[in-house]
N, C-alpha and C positions, 0 to 999 in steps of 0.2 A: 655732495653733502660734505664729505670728509674734507676735500679741498676749501670749501666755502668757510668750514668751521677750524680748520688749521689744526686739528687734531685727530688722533686714530679713531676709527668707527668699526666696531665688531657688530655682526647680527646674524641672524640664522634665516636660510632661505630654504623653501622647498621647490624641488623642479622635478620634471618627468625626464628621464634618461632617454635620449633620441634609439641610442644602442640598444636598450634593453626593455624599453617602455615601461620602466619601473619608477616609482616614486624615491627619489634621494634627499636628503637634508645636507645641506651645505652650511659650514660655519665659514662666514667670511670677515676676515679682518683687512682693512684699508689705513693706510697711514699716508698723509700728505709728504712730498719731499721738495724741498727747495734748494736747487743746487746752486751756485755762485754763477752768476752768467747763463744760467739755462733756464729754460721755459720750466715752471714749477709741475710736477705730476704726481700721480696717485700710485703708490704699490699696493697692489691686491695679494692677499694669499687666502685661497678657498681650500677647506678641508671637508672631506666626505665623513660627517659624525652620522650617518643613518645608523650604523650597528649599536652605537655608544647610545644613541636616542631610544633605539628599540628596546636595548637591555635596562636602560632607565625605567620606561614604560613597565616592563615585565616585572621588574622588581617593587616597583610601585604599585602595582595590581596585586601582587603577592602578598604585600604588606597590608594592603585594604583587605582582602580576602581573609588573611589569618588575624587581622583585628576584630573582623565582624562576626567570627564564628563563636559559638558558646562554648565550645570545648577546647581545652588547654591543649594547645600544640607546642611541641618540644624538641630540640635536637641536642644530644648529650655525645661527648667522645670520651674514649678511655683516658686520654691524659689530661684534659680539661674540665671534665664534668659538663654542666650544661652550659651550651653556647648559644643556644636561642630558645626564646620563650615567648610566645605571643601575649597580649593583653589578657584574655581569658585565663590562661595558665598561671598568670600572676595573681590574679583576682582569686582565684579557687584558692590558692595558698594565704590569701590576706595581705598580699602587697599590692602597693600602688602603681609600680612600674615593672616592666621585665627586667630591667638592670638590676633592680633590687634583689629578684630571685636569682638572678645569674650569679651574684655575689657568694651565694651560698654554697655549701657542700650539699650535693644532692642526697645524700644520706640523712641531712637534717630533715627532710622533707616527708620522710616516713615515720608513722606512728611507731614501727618496730623496725630499726635500721637492719637489724639481720635480715629481714624479709627481702631487703633490697639483694644482697648476694644471692639470695634463691631466684629470684627474678632474672638477674643478670645470667646465672646459670642456665636457667631456660631458655633465654633470649640467645646465648651462644649456641646451645645444643639444637634449638628448633629454627634459627634465624629470626627470631621476633617471639611476640606472644600476641595472643588474639582473645579480648574480652577477659583479661584476668581482673579479678576483684581484689583491691588492694586498701589498707587503711594507711591514709596520709595524715600529716600535722600541719596545720595551718601555723603563722606566724603568732598568733594567740596562745596558740596551745591546744587549742580544740582540734579535734579529728573529723574526717569525712571518709565515705567510702568513695572509691574513685574505681572507675572501669578503665582500665589500661590496654591498648593495644598498641604494638611497635614492630619495626622493621629493624633489622641489624644489615646495614651496608658495609661491604668487605672490599678489600682492594683484591688486585690480580693473585697476590700471594695468599689470599685469605684471612688476612690480618683485619680486624675490626676498624674500621675508619670512623664509623659515626653510628648513634641509635636515633632512628626519626621514632616520633610517638604521639599518641593523644591520650588525654585523660578526660573522661567525662565523670562529673560530680552525680553519684546516683544515691546519695544519702536518703533523699525523699523517697524514692521507689522502694529503698531496702526498709524504710521505716513503715511505708504504705504495705509491703508485704509481710511484714511481721504482725501489723494490726490485723490483717487479714486472716492470719492463720491463726491469732489467739480468738479471733470472733467465729471463725471456723469451729475451733477447740469448745469454745463456750456452747454452741450452737448443738454439737453433738453430745456435750456432756448434759443438754437439757432434755434430750431423748434417749436418753441412755438407762 
């Protein structure tokens, strides 16, 4: 096909390796060559792109998974603050796109920015937090109660590389608990 068209042609092809009996993905590029006084021929270069394609598929699957969950998933670093947020995380805070949240100073997401320092202290001390209730602030200034769990990832020298975490909006649950306590209090008062 390449020689008939007189232009380069690139395509991917899957084959089974006879040596290892495994499926491999090749990226093949062919180019026609016409020499002076020689028979035209085609030069082909094949590259094994199996690992690259598998990595791309894993990244795609991770994006699909983190996009479809209702919990806000994030990664932050000591130097850069937020470096990753899924769609649910951005929506929890009233933003349309994760990129909008990543542009913020993470301190701006807390209803009380001083609380952030305490959370960081606990994360450093315990390697993360599990099920901590915090008040957060949305883009429009309204607040919500979030249940936060996080893990601190350190390098071999013990330095913090990043924090991975999940935020779940539990505002409705907290309001239901308050209403139930008020109802129980009224019920007890009726019989005292």
